[in-house]
C-alpha positions in Angstrom: 0.0 0.0 0.0 2.9 2.4 0.5 4.1 2.4 -3.1 3.8 5.7 -5.0 1.0 4.7 -7.3 -1.2 3.5 -4.4 -0.6 6.7 -2.5 -1.6 8.8 -5.5 -4.7 6.7 -6.2 -5.8 7.0 -2.6 -5.2 10.7 -2.7 -7.2 11.2 -5.8 -10.1 9.0 -4.7 -10.3 10.9 -1.4 -11.7 13.8 -3.5 -14.3 11.8 -5.4 -15.3 8.7 -7.3 -13.3 8.3 -10.5 -13.2 6.1 -13.6 -10.1 4.3 -14.7 -9.4 6.7 -17.6 -9.7 9.7 -15.2 -7.2 8.1 -12.8 -4.8 7.4 -15.6 -4.9 10.9 -16.9 -4.5 12.3 -13.4 -1.4 10.2 -12.5 1.6 11.3 -14.5 3.8 8.4 -15.7 1.6 5.4 -14.7 1.1 2.8 -17.3 -2.2 1.1 -17.9 -0.9 -2.2 -16.6 0.6 -0.7 -13.5 -2.6 1.2 -12.7 -4.6 -2.0 -13.2 -2.4 -3.9 -10.8 -2.5 -1.1 -8.3 -6.3 -0.9 -8.4 -6.6 -4.7 -8.0 -4.3 -4.7 -5.0 -6.1 -1.8 -3.3 -9.5 -3.5 -4.0 -8.2 -6.8 -2.6 -6.9 -5.0 0.6 -10.4 -3.5 1.0 -9.1 0.1 0.5 -11.1 0.8 -2.6 -14.4 -0.5 -4.1 -15.0 -1.1 -7.8 -18.5 -0.6 -9.2 -19.4 -2.0 -12.6 -22.4 -0.5 -14.3 -24.2 -2.7 -17.0 -24.1 -0.1 -19.8 -22.5 -0.1 -23.2 -19.7 0.6 -23.1 -19.2 -0.7 -19.6 -18.6 1.9 -16.9 -16.5 1.2 -13.9 -16.1 3.6 -10.9 -13.6 3.4 -8.1 -14.0 4.9 -4.7 -12.4 4.7 -1.3 -14.1 2.3 1.2 -14.5 3.4 4.9 -11.2 1.5 5.5 -9.6 3.4 2.7 -10.9 6.8 4.1 -9.3 6.0 7.5 -6.1 5.0 5.8 -6.1 8.3 3.9 -6.3 10.2 7.1 -3.2 8.4 8.4 -1.1 8.9 5.2 -2.4 12.3 4.2 0.9 14.0 5.0 2.9 11.4 3.1 0.5 11.7 0.1 0.9 15.5 0.1 4.7 15.2 0.3 4.7 12.7 -2.6 2.5 15.0 -4.8 4.6 18.1 -4.0 7.9 16.3 -4.8 6.9 14.1 -7.7 9.0 16.0 -10.2 12.1 16.1 -7.9 11.8 12.3 -7.4 11.5 11.8 -11.2 14.6 14.0 -11.7 16.5 12.1 -9.1 15.6 8.8 -10.9 16.7 10.2 -14.2 20.0 11.4 -12.8 20.7 8.1 -11.0 19.8 6.1 -14.2 22.1 8.3 -16.3 25.0 8.0 -13.8 24.6 4.2 -13.6 24.5 3.9 -17.4 27.8 5.9 -17.6 29.4 3.7 -14.9 28.1 0.4 -16.0 30.7 -0.4 -18.7 33.4 0.0 -16.0 31.5 -2.2 -13.6 30.7 -5.0 -16.0 33.9 -5.1 -18.1 36.4 -7.8 -17.0 39.8 -6.6 -16.1 42.5 -7.3 -18.6 46.0 -7.5 -17.7 
């Protein structure tokens, strides 16, 4: 539950019920697969509920359960911090990945001599 995608989903659903496509647009950088996995885990944990409406095309809404609302109260400050620093975290990831990519040839090349 403490991964960044789960925290962002919980934060967004605290505001109102949302559809999958709304969540995906609201969460920068999440893939369709990762959002699906995250929603399934949160539903399994009893944090969110999923309501399917029998219309064409099918409509599915997600919302926090009472358990999810109580969790949101506990992690609200962490969620806020994550939202406020999302770009800095992404920049740190990019810098780290770039540094590792530059150093990798030295780390994986066998010594000759």
